[in-house]
DRENRODREN-788519 format. One line per 3 residues: their letters; for each residue x, y, z of C-alpha. Coordinates in nm, 4 decimals. Layout:
<nodes>
a> X:Y:Z  ... $
</nodes>
This chain:
<nodes>
msg> -0.0006:-0.0018:-0.0147  0.1651:0.3386:-0.1033  0.1939:0.6290:0.1423 $
rdw> -0.1107:0.7965:-0.0214  -0.3338:0.4777:-0.0087  -0.2386:0.4246:0.3544 $
qtf> -0.3288:0.7832:0.4407  -0.6735:0.7263:0.2806  -0.7356:0.4081:0.4396 $
dae> -0.6388:0.5197:0.7843  -0.8322:0.8446:0.7627  -1.1525:0.6603:0.6569 $
lra> -1.0811:0.3953:0.9382  -1.0751:0.6813:1.1865  -1.3909:0.8427:1.0415 $
raq> -1.5728:0.5150:1.0573  -1.4320:0.4023:1.4029  -1.7820:0.4091:1.5869 $
ela> -1.9498:0.2202:1.3041  -1.6983:-0.0341:1.2890  -1.6777:-0.0916:1.6726 $
vel> -2.0265:-0.1249:1.6839  -2.0559:-0.4071:1.4152  -1.7689:-0.5779:1.5967 $
lgk> -1.8793:-0.5509:1.9399  -2.2681:-0.4668:1.9352  -2.4309:-0.2167:2.1444 $
psv> -2.1991:-0.0497:2.4013  -2.2540:-0.0805:2.7794  -2.1299:0.2758:2.8549 $
rag> -2.0933:0.5929:2.6231  -1.8656:0.8329:2.7873  -1.7815:1.1102:2.5525 $
qew> -1.5220:0.9883:2.2832  -1.4545:0.6522:2.4719  -1.7237:0.3815:2.4662 $
rwg> -1.7141:0.0568:2.6523  -1.8206:-0.3003:2.6183  -1.8765:-0.5881:2.8437 $
tkg> -2.0450:-0.6290:3.1748  -1.8001:-0.4226:3.3619  -1.6965:-0.1996:3.0744 $
sla> -1.3693:-0.3559:3.0603  -1.3121:-0.3157:2.6799  -1.2735:0.0590:2.5896 $
vvi> -1.2715:0.2002:2.2395  -1.1906:0.5468:2.1394  -1.4547:0.6223:1.8659 $
agp> -1.3709:0.9920:1.7829  -1.0921:1.2391:1.8030  -0.7288:1.2023:1.7152 $
kag> -0.7176:0.8691:1.8879  -1.0240:0.7227:1.7218  -0.9879:0.3532:1.6599 $
mwf> -0.7618:0.2676:1.9620  -0.8663:0.0276:2.2208  -0.7663:-0.1556:2.5377 $
dhe> -0.9006:-0.4379:2.7266  -0.8407:-0.3614:3.1023  -0.9280:-0.7024:3.2097 $
agi> -0.6717:-0.8692:2.9758  -0.4315:-0.5866:2.9937  -0.3791:-0.5650:2.6099 $
ggg> -0.4872:-0.3240:2.3386  -0.3800:-0.1844:1.9940  -0.5446:-0.0239:1.6935 $
lid> -0.8651:-0.1371:1.5188  -0.6878:-0.3943:1.2781  -0.5599:-0.5577:1.5930 $
lvc> -0.9227:-0.5555:1.7418  -1.0548:-0.7146:1.4046  -0.7933:-0.9836:1.4007 $
rlr> -0.8649:-1.0785:1.7741  -1.2585:-1.0894:1.7432  -1.2703:-1.2201:1.3987 $
gln> -0.9926:-1.4790:1.4167  -0.8236:-1.3229:1.0997  -0.4683:-1.2413:1.0152 $
rhe> -0.3848:-0.8907:0.9310  -0.3901:-0.9406:0.5626  -0.7694:-1.0729:0.5844 $
alh> -0.8482:-0.7845:0.8436  -0.7526:-0.5109:0.6065  -0.9713:-0.6664:0.3469 $
wig> -1.2497:-0.6838:0.6018  -1.2144:-0.3243:0.6816  -1.1667:-0.2129:0.3371 $
dri> -1.5020:-0.3776:0.2276  -1.6804:-0.1566:0.4950  -1.4990:0.1882:0.4703 $
gva> -1.4907:0.1804:0.0874  -1.1117:0.1824:0.0438  -0.9801:-0.1358:-0.0964 $
gdf> -0.7336:-0.3306:0.1310  -0.5597:-0.5061:-0.1437  -0.2877:-0.2670:-0.2153 $
gmh> -0.0269:-0.4319:-0.0018  0.0564:-0.2870:0.3439  0.2207:-0.0185:0.5309 $
pri> 0.5794:-0.0988:0.5936  0.5270:-0.0952:0.9766  0.2907:-0.3988:0.9370 $
akr> 0.4121:-0.5509:0.6376  0.6283:-0.8081:0.8354  0.3126:-0.9262:1.0264 $
atr> 0.0764:-0.9638:0.7326  0.0309:-1.3135:0.7278  0.0749:-1.3713:1.1203 $
paa> -0.2403:-1.5459:1.2644  -0.4252:-1.3612:1.5397  -0.3966:-1.4765:1.8847 $
dga> -0.4171:-1.3502:2.2287  -0.0429:-1.3949:2.2673  0.0180:-1.1754:1.9503 $
frp> -0.0705:-0.8834:2.1261  0.1910:-0.6931:2.3266  0.0572:-0.5870:2.6623 $
rga> 0.0878:-0.1991:2.6991  -0.0995:-0.0894:2.9996  -0.3495:0.1747:2.9749 $
pva> -0.2317:0.3872:2.6591  -0.1836:0.7423:2.7226  -0.0401:0.9238:2.3991 $
aep> 0.0810:1.2647:2.3918  0.0180:1.2907:2.0007  -0.2235:1.1774:1.7720 $
vca> -0.1890:0.8069:1.6837  -0.2539:0.6026:1.3684  -0.5756:0.4118:1.4333 $
asg> -0.4501:0.1218:1.2158  -0.0980:0.0952:1.3161  -0.0467:0.3007:1.6328 $
vpe> 0.2097:0.5279:1.4210  0.2081:0.8908:1.5503  0.1008:1.1395:1.2902 $
pda> 0.0331:1.5286:1.3017  -0.3021:1.6909:1.3863  -0.5217:1.8021:1.1170 $
atp> -0.6400:2.1614:1.0967  -1.0097:2.2291:1.1461  -1.2657:1.9518:1.1281 $
aak> -1.4033:2.0671:0.8022  -1.0505:2.1054:0.6575  -0.9749:1.7462:0.7787 $
aaa> -1.3040:1.6212:0.6223  -1.2221:1.7986:0.2855  -0.8723:1.6383:0.2698 $
raa> -1.0299:1.2867:0.3485  -1.2983:1.3540:0.0805  -1.0246:1.4361:-0.1714 $
rvw> -0.8506:1.1181:-0.0918  -1.1546:0.9020:-0.1106  -1.2439:1.0675:-0.4455 $
aaa> -0.8929:0.9997:-0.5980  -0.9112:0.6427:-0.4568  -1.2537:0.5611:-0.6216 $
hpa> -1.3086:0.4249:-0.9489  -1.5434:0.4897:-1.2327  -1.9116:0.3929:-1.1368 $
peg> -2.0358:0.0941:-1.3384  -2.3217:0.1360:-1.5929  -2.5130:-0.1295:-1.4306 $
hpy> -2.4767:-0.0138:-1.0851  -2.8276:-0.0794:-0.8925  -2.8952:0.2524:-0.7801 $
laa> -2.8221:0.4134:-1.1208  -3.0436:0.1453:-1.2999  -3.3279:0.2152:-1.0529 $
kqv> -3.3262:0.5869:-1.1341  -3.2632:0.5087:-1.5185  -2.9590:0.7230:-1.5526 $
rpl> -2.6062:0.6944:-1.6668  -2.2956:0.7188:-1.4292  -2.2031:1.0708:-1.5744 $
alr> -1.8653:1.0862:-1.4161  -1.9640:0.9456:-1.0868  -1.7176:0.6993:-0.9052 $
ada> -1.7773:0.4085:-0.6812  -1.5830:0.2982:-0.3808  -1.4601:-0.0398:-0.2801 $
rgh> -1.8006:-0.1164:-0.1365  -1.9794:-0.0585:-0.4394  -2.1415:0.2641:-0.3093 $
vvv> -2.1596:0.5471:-0.5367  -1.9513:0.8538:-0.4564  -2.0737:1.2050:-0.5262 $
plq> -1.8323:1.4940:-0.4792  -1.9324:1.8255:-0.3325  -1.7355:2.1127:-0.4491 $
dad> -1.7306:2.5014:-0.4273  -1.7367:2.7353:-0.7349  -1.3596:2.7264:-0.7542 $
ghv> -1.3579:2.3401:-0.7892  -1.2355:2.2465:-0.4442  -1.3946:1.9268:-0.2898 $
hsl> -1.5356:1.9771:0.0571  -1.7404:1.6847:0.1211  -1.8723:1.3584:-0.0239 $
eti> -2.2192:1.1867:-0.0541  -2.2158:0.8022:-0.0842  -2.5046:0.6258:-0.2018 $
apg> -2.5368:0.2550:-0.1410  -2.6958:0.0244:-0.4137  -3.0210:0.0119:-0.2221 $
gak> -3.0406:0.4022:-0.2272  -2.9297:0.4598:0.1378  -2.7293:0.8023:0.1333 $
rfl> -2.4803:0.9342:0.3648  -2.2757:1.2506:0.3892  -1.9266:1.2392:0.4964 $
agg> -1.8669:1.2956:0.8659  -1.7563:1.6509:0.9332  -1.7762:1.7680:0.5752 $
akr> -1.9089:2.1027:0.4896  -2.2209:2.0573:0.2774  -2.3562:2.4243:0.3014 $
ghf> -2.3050:2.6144:-0.0287  -2.1261:2.3167:-0.1811  -2.2737:2.1111:-0.4876 $
cvi> -2.2081:1.8503:-0.7514  -2.1895:1.9549:-1.1236  -2.3572:1.6812:-1.3040 $
gad> -2.1542:1.4846:-1.5611  -1.8200:1.6543:-1.4640  -1.5402:1.6135:-1.2611 $
paa> -1.4950:1.8759:-0.9702  -1.3529:2.1940:-1.1481  -1.4153:2.5740:-1.1331 $
iad> -1.7441:2.6984:-1.2787  -1.7036:2.8579:-1.6129  -1.9150:3.1312:-1.7608 $
pta> -2.2218:2.9555:-1.9166  -2.3692:2.9999:-2.2507  -2.6984:2.8344:-2.1735 $
pil> -2.9243:2.8258:-1.8389  -2.7854:2.6666:-1.5370  -3.0346:2.4344:-1.3948 $
ice> -3.0372:2.3828:-1.0047  -3.2053:2.0830:-0.8422  -3.1802:1.8936:-0.5192 $
gwa> -3.0508:1.5388:-0.5667  -2.7910:1.3901:-0.7880  -3.0413:1.1578:-0.9660 $
tga> -3.2826:1.4506:-1.0262  -2.9838:1.6461:-1.1661  -2.8756:1.3559:-1.3936 $
slh> -3.2227:1.3387:-1.5476  -3.2150:1.7052:-1.6238  -2.8760:1.6901:-1.7688 $
mat> -2.9623:1.3763:-1.9938  -3.2807:1.5378:-2.1000  -3.1751:1.8866:-2.1770 $
ght> -2.7849:1.8791:-2.2004  -2.7650:2.1903:-2.0041  -2.5130:2.2528:-1.7065 $
via> -2.6868:2.1094:-1.3911  -2.5925:2.1648:-1.0287  -2.7326:1.9350:-0.7679 $
amd> -2.7460:2.1019:-0.4138  -2.8139:1.7861:-0.2529  -3.1378:1.8819:-0.0407 $
agn> -3.3927:2.1459:-0.0272  -3.2086:2.3182:0.2496  -2.9012:2.3841:0.0775 $
llp> -3.0689:2.5287:-0.2421  -3.0576:2.8909:-0.1282  -2.6856:2.8794:-0.0192 $
vte> -2.5912:2.7175:-0.3485  -2.7893:2.9675:-0.5727  -2.6497:3.2529:-0.3816 $
alr> -2.2831:3.1222:-0.4331  -2.3582:3.0609:-0.8089  -2.5167:3.4248:-0.8339 $
srl> -2.2174:3.5666:-0.6691  -1.9800:3.4017:-0.8999  -2.2055:3.4336:-1.2350 $
pna> -2.4072:3.7691:-1.1843  -2.5522:3.7601:-1.5373  -2.6301:3.3855:-1.5669 $
dll> -2.9597:3.2395:-1.6265  -3.0193:3.0525:-1.3222  -3.3224:2.8160:-1.3240 $
lva> -3.4450:2.6046:-1.0139  -3.6137:2.2678:-1.0832  -3.8155:2.2097:-0.7667 $
dnd> -3.9183:1.8751:-0.6059  -4.3054:1.8832:-0.5628  -4.3156:1.7304:-0.1970 $
tkp> -4.6910:1.7445:-0.2074  -4.8393:1.4857:0.0429  -5.1883:1.4116:0.1486 $
drd> -5.1042:1.4369:0.5219  -4.9021:1.7424:0.4938  -4.9940:2.1106:0.4534 $
tnp> -4.6549:2.2275:0.3583  -4.4587:2.1676:0.0384  -4.0852:2.1929:0.1572 $
gve> -3.9243:2.1501:-0.1783  -4.1387:2.4156:-0.3718  -4.1058:2.6444:-0.0819 $
aar> -3.7214:2.6227:-0.0650  -3.6984:2.6507:-0.4442  -3.9293:2.9680:-0.4398 $
kaa> -3.7273:3.1321:-0.1649  -3.4068:3.0780:-0.3597  -3.5550:3.1893:-0.6860 $
lvv> -3.6735:3.5335:-0.5283  -3.3424:3.5940:-0.3524  -3.1291:3.5358:-0.6738 $
dar> -3.3916:3.6535:-0.9483  -3.4047:3.3152:-1.0967  -3.6568:3.1262:-1.2960 $
iav> -3.8335:2.8327:-1.1442  -4.0079:2.5045:-1.2664  -4.2342:2.2805:-1.0566 $
pea> -4.3636:1.9340:-1.1670  -4.7254:1.9341:-1.1751  -4.7558:1.5747:-1.0226 $
pgd> -4.5778:1.4946:-0.6721  -4.2301:1.3996:-0.7093  -3.9064:1.5478:-0.8652 $
and> -3.7737:1.5601:-1.2324  -3.6450:1.1925:-1.2026  -3.9725:1.0702:-1.1322 $
lfc> -4.1102:1.2662:-1.4248  -3.8289:1.1273:-1.6448  -3.8881:0.7723:-1.5424 $
aag> -4.2692:0.8142:-1.5852  -4.2971:1.0076:-1.9030  -3.9467:1.0144:-2.0453 $
pea> -3.6947:1.2962:-2.1265  -3.9477:1.4940:-2.3563  -4.1616:1.5623:-2.0475 $
vva> -3.8563:1.7031:-1.8646  -3.7699:1.9230:-2.1585  -4.1311:2.0842:-2.1531 $
lva> -4.1103:2.1213:-1.7907  -3.7906:2.3152:-1.8110  -3.9280:2.4982:-2.1227 $
vaa> -4.1982:2.6510:-1.9178  -3.9930:2.7906:-1.6300  -4.0664:3.1544:-1.5419 $
kip> -3.9759:3.3977:-1.2692  -4.1905:3.4319:-0.9876  -4.4408:3.7260:-1.0444 $
ppp> -4.4420:3.9860:-0.7630  -4.7013:3.9173:-0.4677  -5.0258:4.1098:-0.5079 $
pty> -5.0585:4.3986:-0.2671  -5.2103:4.3348:0.0605  -5.3481:4.6939:0.0956 $
pap> -5.6581:4.8067:-0.0822  -5.6192:4.9789:-0.4334  -5.6068:5.3410:-0.4072 $
flt> -5.9291:5.5305:-0.5245  -5.8134:5.8672:-0.5269  -5.5547:6.0167:-0.7656 $
pdq> -5.2589:6.2174:-0.5867  -5.4243:6.5338:-0.6517  -5.7734:6.4182:-0.5202 $
ara> -5.5891:6.2932:-0.2152  -5.4014:6.6112:-0.1373  -5.7526:6.7909:-0.1896 $
tla> -5.9210:6.5567:0.0477  -5.6414:6.6055:0.3039  -5.6479:6.9726:0.2744 $
dai> -6.0232:6.9717:0.3375  -5.9984:6.7427:0.6418  -5.7460:6.9773:0.7993 $
srf> -5.9283:7.2704:0.7364  -6.2627:7.1420:0.8924  -6.0670:7.0379:1.1978 $
maa> -5.8938:7.3586:1.2426  -6.2299:7.5419:1.2097  -6.3740:7.3390:1.4895 $
vpa> -6.0929:7.4193:1.7382  -6.2188:7.7831:1.8131  -6.5735:7.6756:1.8386 $
ywt> -6.4752:7.4012:2.0784  -6.2735:7.6553:2.3046  -6.5785:7.9020:2.3001 $
ave> -6.8130:7.6393:2.3960  -6.5857:7.5534:2.6847  -6.5852:7.9184:2.7986 $
var> -6.9552:7.9403:2.7775  -6.9779:7.6069:2.9917  -6.7407:7.7574:3.2693 $
eaa> -6.9317:8.0979:3.2765  -7.2620:7.9042:3.3193  -7.1067:7.6844:3.5949 $
qda> -7.0090:7.9990:3.7863  -7.3548:8.1615:3.7345  -7.5652:8.1148:4.0511 $
aeh> -7.8774:8.1300:3.8500  -7.7825:7.8075:3.6650  -7.8021:7.6011:3.9943 $
cdp> -7.5051:7.3871:3.8781  -7.3984:7.1473:4.1314  -7.0409:7.2720:4.2529 $
ldf> -6.9178:6.9014:4.2952  -6.9809:6.8255:3.9080  -6.6520:6.8456:3.7657 $
ntv> -6.7923:6.7350:3.4287  -6.9878:7.0196:3.3537  -6.7601:7.1481:3.0905 $
ara> -6.6712:6.8289:2.9587  -7.0247:6.7595:2.8742  -7.0671:7.1032:2.7046 $
alp> -6.8459:6.9993:2.4071  -6.6226:6.7270:2.2979  -6.2770:6.8191:2.1925 $
pll> -6.2495:6.7833:1.8083  -5.9986:6.4857:1.7056  -5.8435:6.4172:1.3587 $
glp> -5.6295:6.1049:1.2812  -5.4601:6.1023:0.9557  -5.3244:5.7797:0.8195 $
vev> -5.1585:5.9240:0.5314  -4.8525:5.8018:0.3493  -4.5800:6.0224:0.2509 $
glg> -4.5656:6.2678:-0.0263  -4.9119:6.4200:0.0113  -4.7967:6.7023:0.2208 $
kts> -4.9682:6.6448:0.5467  -4.6832:6.7998:0.7490  -4.6618:7.1288:0.5599 $
rar> -5.0552:7.1562:0.5347  -5.0779:7.1102:0.9132  -4.7977:7.3828:0.9594 $
aai> -4.9889:7.6150:0.7453  -5.3166:7.5527:0.9324  -5.1475:7.6078:1.2589 $
vgl> -4.9997:7.9478:1.1273  -5.3539:8.0547:1.0199  -5.5268:7.9413:1.3509 $
laa> -5.2778:8.1365:1.5648  -5.2924:8.4482:1.3287  -5.6843:8.4551:1.3648 $
ggl> -5.6626:8.4387:1.7447  -5.8359:8.0935:1.7370  -5.6605:7.9729:2.0490 $
agr> -5.7046:8.2869:2.2614  -5.3512:8.2967:2.3770  -5.3387:7.9079:2.4476 $
kvv> -5.0255:7.7238:2.3131  -4.9765:7.4649:2.0284  -4.7765:7.1575:2.1289 $
yav> -4.6338:6.9804:1.8409  -4.4920:6.6219:1.9307  -4.2212:6.4588:1.7001 $
prh> -4.0373:6.1237:1.7452  -3.7042:6.2810:1.8128  -3.5351:6.5883:1.9146 $
dlg> -3.3414:6.6401:1.5947  -3.6691:6.6408:1.4125  -3.8059:6.8837:1.6688 $
aer> -3.5128:7.1288:1.5993  -3.5951:7.1082:1.2366  -3.9683:7.1885:1.3011 $
vtv> -3.8602:7.4886:1.5181  -3.6624:7.6284:1.2424  -3.9431:7.6013:0.9976 $
fag> -4.2032:7.7588:1.2436  -3.9540:8.0555:1.2904  -3.9383:8.1021:0.9356 $
lgl> -4.3158:8.1146:0.9202  -4.3212:8.4029:1.1715  -4.4027:8.2192:1.4808 $
ram> -4.2502:8.2013:1.8196  -4.1321:7.8233:1.8592  -3.9021:7.6342:2.0790 $
lwk> -3.7899:7.2935:2.1428  -3.8781:7.1474:2.4858  -3.6608:6.8992:2.6174 $
grt> -3.6899:6.6505:2.9139  -3.4376:6.6553:3.2104  -3.2455:6.3584:3.0717 $
apd> -3.2183:6.5028:2.7059  -2.8776:6.5821:2.5859  -2.7591:6.9639:2.6221 $
pts> -2.4109:6.9404:2.4905  -2.1562:7.2381:2.5288  -1.8101:7.2797:2.4043 $
enp> -1.6583:7.2045:2.7381  -1.8797:6.8997:2.8098  -2.0249:6.7240:2.4944 $
eql> -2.2033:6.4665:2.7166  -2.3898:6.7156:2.9404  -2.7618:6.6725:3.0065 $
mcl> -3.0537:6.9225:3.0460  -3.0472:6.8341:3.4258  -2.7016:6.8590:3.5708 $
dse> -2.7867:6.6175:3.8714  -2.9628:6.3358:3.6919  -2.9079:6.0973:3.9838 $
atf> -3.1640:6.3002:4.1877  -3.4058:6.2878:3.8845  -3.3925:5.9268:3.8720 $
dal> -3.4356:5.8824:4.2431  -3.7558:6.1032:4.2500  -3.9062:5.9271:3.9476 $
eve> -3.8545:5.5720:4.1177  -4.0328:5.6808:4.4280  -4.2800:5.8759:4.2075 $
hpv> -4.2386:6.2155:4.3567  -4.2513:6.5259:4.1306  -3.9067:6.6204:4.0438 $
eqs> -3.9593:6.9818:4.0363  -4.0831:6.9978:4.4085  -3.8478:6.7415:4.5426 $
cck> -3.5229:6.8010:4.3634  -3.5269:7.1420:4.1767  -3.6848:7.3694:4.4633 $
vkr> -3.8024:7.2569:4.7921  -3.9639:7.4643:5.0682  -3.9028:7.3860:5.4182 $
gge> -3.9766:7.5768:5.7198  -4.0803:7.8689:5.5032  -3.7477:7.8749:5.3453 $
lhl> -3.6936:7.7916:4.9717  -3.4119:7.5766:4.9055  -3.2845:7.5583:4.5454 $
cah> -3.0735:7.2954:4.3588  -2.7011:7.3728:4.3376  -2.7271:7.3650:3.9589 $
fha> -3.0478:7.5594:3.9386  -2.9281:7.8666:3.7748  -2.7052:7.6746:3.5308 $
cgy> -2.9609:7.4063:3.4403  -3.0744:7.3796:3.0957  -3.4090:7.2467:3.1798 $
qrq> -3.4805:7.5573:3.4019  -3.3147:7.7783:3.1489  -3.5908:7.6808:2.8916 $
kai> -3.8823:7.7859:3.0924  -3.8685:8.1446:3.0154  -3.8460:8.0674:2.6431 $
aqa> -4.1491:7.8297:2.6641  -4.3485:8.0988:2.8361  -4.3062:8.3311:2.5556 $
aqv> -4.3474:8.0752:2.2626  -4.6582:8.0352:2.0603  -4.5513:7.6642:1.9640 $
vvc> -4.3713:7.4184:2.1671  -4.2331:7.1262:2.0062  -4.1300:6.8257:2.2175 $
ahd> -4.0478:6.4524:2.1602  -4.3241:6.1911:2.2015  -4.1608:6.0765:2.5178 $
slf> -4.2838:6.3800:2.6929  -4.6568:6.3251:2.6220  -4.6142:6.0407:2.8906 $
hmk> -4.5040:6.2808:3.1543  -4.6901:6.5577:3.3493  -4.7038:6.8970:3.1601 $
pea> -4.4550:7.1428:3.2931  -4.6272:7.4535:3.4356  -4.4109:7.6873:3.2192 $
igt> -4.5758:7.5551:2.8987  -4.8930:7.7095:2.9897  -5.2496:7.6260:2.8722 $
vgl> -5.2390:7.4044:2.5585  -5.5082:7.4848:2.3127  -5.3915:7.2445:2.0303 $
lvi> -5.1934:6.9001:2.0329  -5.0442:6.7804:1.6914  -4.8608:6.4511:1.6945 $
dea> -4.6699:6.3828:1.3939  -4.6040:6.0015:1.3442  -4.7026:5.6948:1.5614 $
fwq> -4.6187:5.7743:1.9299  -4.7475:5.5075:2.1505  -4.4471:5.2961:2.1542 $
sgl> -4.2540:5.5873:2.3488  -4.4677:5.5150:2.6301  -4.3703:5.1782:2.6906 $
rgl> -4.1330:5.1502:2.9950  -3.8480:4.9362:3.0078  -3.7740:4.9133:2.6363 $
dgk> -3.5138:5.0639:2.4188  -3.5899:5.1129:2.0452  -3.8833:4.9827:1.8689 $
atl> -4.1491:4.8063:2.0731  -4.4156:4.5528:1.9540  -4.7388:4.4709:2.1471 $
tqd> -4.8368:4.0906:2.1003  -5.1410:3.8988:2.1525  -4.9372:3.6688:2.3765 $
gle> -4.8233:3.9778:2.5770  -5.1845:4.0480:2.6386  -5.2973:3.6950:2.7181 $
sgr> -5.4916:3.6885:3.0435  -5.3259:3.4656:3.3315  -4.9529:3.5266:3.2257 $
ssl> -4.7363:3.6807:3.4640  -4.3985:3.6568:3.2985  -4.3953:4.0306:3.1686 $
vcy> -4.1943:4.2739:3.4045  -4.2177:4.6494:3.4326  -3.9085:4.8391:3.4969 $
gak> -3.8408:5.1701:3.6701  -3.6372:5.4682:3.5401  -3.3038:5.3196:3.6676 $
gki> -3.3678:4.9718:3.4865  -3.4873:4.8255:3.8171  -3.7835:4.6052:3.8355 $
dmg> -4.1106:4.8032:3.9368  -4.2994:4.5519:4.1509  -4.6160:4.7776:4.1800 $
ata> -4.6319:4.8398:3.8234  -4.5991:4.4850:3.7436  -4.8556:4.3965:3.9862 $
dlv> -5.0982:4.6434:3.8146  -5.0253:4.4997:3.4847  -5.0946:4.1644:3.5652 $
aar> -5.4041:4.2527:3.7321  -5.4989:4.4535:3.4348  -5.4455:4.1652:3.1925 $
trl> -5.6539:3.9251:3.3848  -5.9662:4.1404:3.3253  -5.9105:4.1333:2.9519 $
</nodes>
């Protein structure tokens, strides 16, 4: 056996150590990681994986060795016969001669006395499973498997025309090879032609991938030895199994790529598209329809891959794959299947078709905003009338009825689910300018809420350009950077703010200014505080722009009476505590009886009271 042949034999022996041990010894009594034990007391230990795979030791007899020794001992064979026995099972012929280290013992019969007692073997380096010869460690498991795959492929011989599996599928070998066991060997390569793994197919059709081999994104080119993918002059057909690809290649003559299974279709098509950006890729799906299954994995995987890489797709009408069609209806039916392949059309829209033109939509939007703005002064007039009536003794109003004003008029509300491009923001700004110019709010303020402070600063600039006094209101924890301190916040004592919020005390009265014993105590940072500094500006402003988060806090007194609230974009997620970024409210989260959700306070600590309130509220849903 040459050095290369011996490496191939030994690599396969290591990879199949577990399988061979089970065939020799049956079911193990103990499985402890990489070492399995047999016998009632577990005295016979065999390493089934790792750098020492194939090594064994019988603790009761005090002997051990490699797998060839074990085969000789248990089967009563000499070493030459043991090599053939192993070769028949690992797919590498054992009739090339033998490694020099064991050639002298090739014909010596096996006997217990033939084994040299070694004691429990403790090797500091990997040991050859067959002979006990030290050899260097391989690199990564995938690289080790790729080297093993290349050796097995090189040692295999051309697959015969009459191979039972090929005969059952009615296809020719098409450059396939077979190993010493008579199993068909299918190489899995990348776009550069490097072999990474193998698939072996038994005469009866049982398939097995090489242990440790990298399958994802690797494939077999039907009818060709592994080589770099060349620019195509015709469509490239992509399918799942090798027999399916062989049928497509025999029927059409096109280049066919077998991805091995549905899960590998997308990685393979992405690799091909990256290598061949202008190629006409065509996926031929397996129709996995079954009476007892609602899904169709083959079609779904092919559709997903086709959409990602902009490829065409063909699907057999009847359940099965292209090989089933080839066997049942002949190559003409396969050609017809490929001929009707087409790209997947875009899905129909899930939203209703528009019934207004853009100009009509803009006119409708302008009318809705105008009618709403006209209702705002009428509302405040009705409120003033109701307040005067409540104070008039002649009306005999109940002084404890706090809903007198509320019953007099309902505040006008307008929600506009409008897409971008119709000018809703600019029209709302213009309407605000007109409302304030006409005195429709009688000195009351407009609060304009936006998602973020940077957007708020832009709105302030626009309002100022329209002649309005506008300012951006920020919370205490909002940034207020300076040239000396870019990280500065509006409040210069944020810890005190968080403490007050956690115990649900008003920050202004407990931290900023506190009156005790008739004496007013101010925060040490009161006069330098950005939060306090903005109050005077807010009092003089007509429009106060703020972030959505401010809507969920008590309105500062400095803002004054609000006559109109405008909220730009969706805002409810800003009110969910304990969440950063986008939040989603699900049905599971509202399910009654659940108690797994937790509310958090301002410092990120669990808020037990709020959590209890949430659980209680959800039980009533």
